[in-house]
N, C-alpha and C positions, 0 to 999 in steps of 0.2 A: 457527303457529308458536310452540305446545306439541312437536308432533313433531320437528321442526327441532333443536329446542332440549333432547329426549330422545337422538336421534339423534347431535347435534355438540356434546356438552356444551362445549367445549373454544372452540366459537365462538356467542360468545354470541350474540342475534339483531342487536342492534344493531350490532352490528362487520360480520356480513356486507353485503355494500353492496345499494343495491337493486334491480340488476339478476338478482345471483344469490336474492337472497330471493323475487321476483316468479316465478324462473322455477323454483323448490322450490315455491313456491305450486301454481304450474299442475301441475307434476309433480305433486305429492301430490295433488293432487283426481280428475287422470287415477286414479292409483294407487287410490285410496281411493271412490272413487263413479263414475268412468269404466265404460262401455258397454264390457267386455275384449272384444266377440264385433266390435266396430265398431274399437278400440282395443288390442290385446292391451297390458301391462304392459311390455313389454319394447319396446315401440317408444313410446308413452309417453316413457319413460327416455330413449331415442335422442334422441327429438327433444326433450327437453329439455336435452340434451346440448350437439345444434347451436344449440339458442339460446345458453345459453352459451356457448357457441365463440366464436357471431358478435358479442353484445352485452356480454358481458362483459369480464373478467381473464383473464390468459394461463392462470393456472390454476382457471378458472370451471369449466371440462367434465370434469375430476379430479374438484373438490370436487362437484358437483351429483351427477355419475356415484356417489360415494362414500354421497351423502345418501340419493339414491333408491333406489340397488340395496339397502341397508340395511332401507330400510322393506318392499321389496320380500319380501328373502329370508324377512322377518317376517310378510310378511301368507300368502305359503307354508306357510310355517311355523304357523300360525293354524289355515289350512285346510284342512291335511294330517293335525291335531291333531283340527282338528272330525270330518273324515270318519272317523277311528279309534273317536272315541268316537260315534259315529252307528251304525257297524258294528258294534260291541258288544253 
């Protein structure tokens, strides 16, 4: 939940619907701890968006995409910086 609050500070965690909150939790788990070879990050994000569209509100898919997309970009940036540091 701390990651969600950091990435979407304008949305207090208790104001995010339970469906969206749980879809975000599942998506974040996949991005942070999932096996990237079995489930690539972009697939995990897309599956989360589809869950949100099916079970959430009208704008849930866009919200989930925004939050998970931001986290994905941060992870990619961190991994890129780590590789550059290791190469030096």
